[in-house]
N, C-alpha and C positions, 0 to 999 in steps of 0.2 A: 607500660607493663613492667619494664625493667626496674623503674623507680619503685613501684609497688612491691615487686619481688624483694628488692634489697631492704626496703623498710620492713616488710613482713618477716623476713629472716632475722633481721636485727631485733624485732619485737619478740620473736619466739625463743630467743636464746635465754637460757636460765640465768646467767649472771647479769648483774645490773650494769648498765652503761656508766662509764666514768664521767664522760663529758655531757651527755644528754640523757635525761630520764626517759623512761618508756612512755609516760604520758605526754611529754613534749614531742617525742618522735611520732606518736600516734596523731597528735594534733597537727603536726606539720604535714603528715601524710594525708589526712582528711582535707585540710585547707588546700593543699596542692591539687587534689582530685576535684574538689568543688570549684576552684579557681579555673582549672582547665575546662570544665563543663561550662561555667559561666562565660568564659571567653568565646567558645565556639557557639554557644546559643544566643548570647546577648550582646556581642560586640557591635554588630550593625544596628541593633535597636538603640543602644546607647549613643552611638555616633549620630544616628538620625535625629534623636531627641535633642542632642547638643546643637546640631545644625538648625533645628526649628527654633530652639530657645534663644540662640545667640546670632542667628542668621549667618553662621559660619558656613564655609564650603569644604568641610572635611570630607574627603572621598570615602565612600563605603568600602569595606573590605571584601564583601561578597565571598565569605568563607564557605567552603564545601563542608557541610555538616556530616561528620562520620555517622554511619548507620548505627542506630541503637546506642548512641553515646551515653544517654542517661542511665539505661540499664547496665551497661558495662561499668560506668563510674560507680554506681551504688553497689555493684557486685565486688568491685575492687575495695571499696570502703568496708564492706562486710568481711572481706578477707583480712584486712588490716585489724579489725576489731577482733576477729577470731584468733589472729596471731597473738594478740596480747592476752586474751582470755584463756587460751589453751595452747598447747604446742602444736600449732598448725604445721603439718608436715608436707603439705601439698600446695601447689600453685592453683589459683582459682580458675585458670583457663585450661586445665588438663582434661576435663571431661565435660560433655554437654550438661547443661543445667536441666533440672526437672521443670516441667511446664506448669506445676501447680502453685508456684510461688514466684514473685518477681525477683527475690534474692535468695540464693541457696546458701545454707550454712555448711560448714566443712564437715560437721558430724553427720549430716543427712547424706552427703555424697559418699563418705567413707563407709556407711552402712550398706550402700548400694553396691560398692565394689566387692 
């Protein structure tokens, strides 16, 4: 969450980044979120298939999958995209999301406030 907050604040700043462009920073944020999601959901699947294909004995990780990790990941990605498209002034975890859509946009929540 802290990573997404820092990237989102950096994306919403008006001035251009000197070392990294906003598009690159957005891409890094999205890749990091999807990589974390993939690690938690598919690490054991990948290890099991490698074991079957190569007859290796790599032990499974048996990771505890965090509750609603897919929903939370895509909500964080929507926050990063909102940060680059508009001046996102809020953190996506500040209020509960509406139940009518899987991912809430910043504008929708600000109208409710």
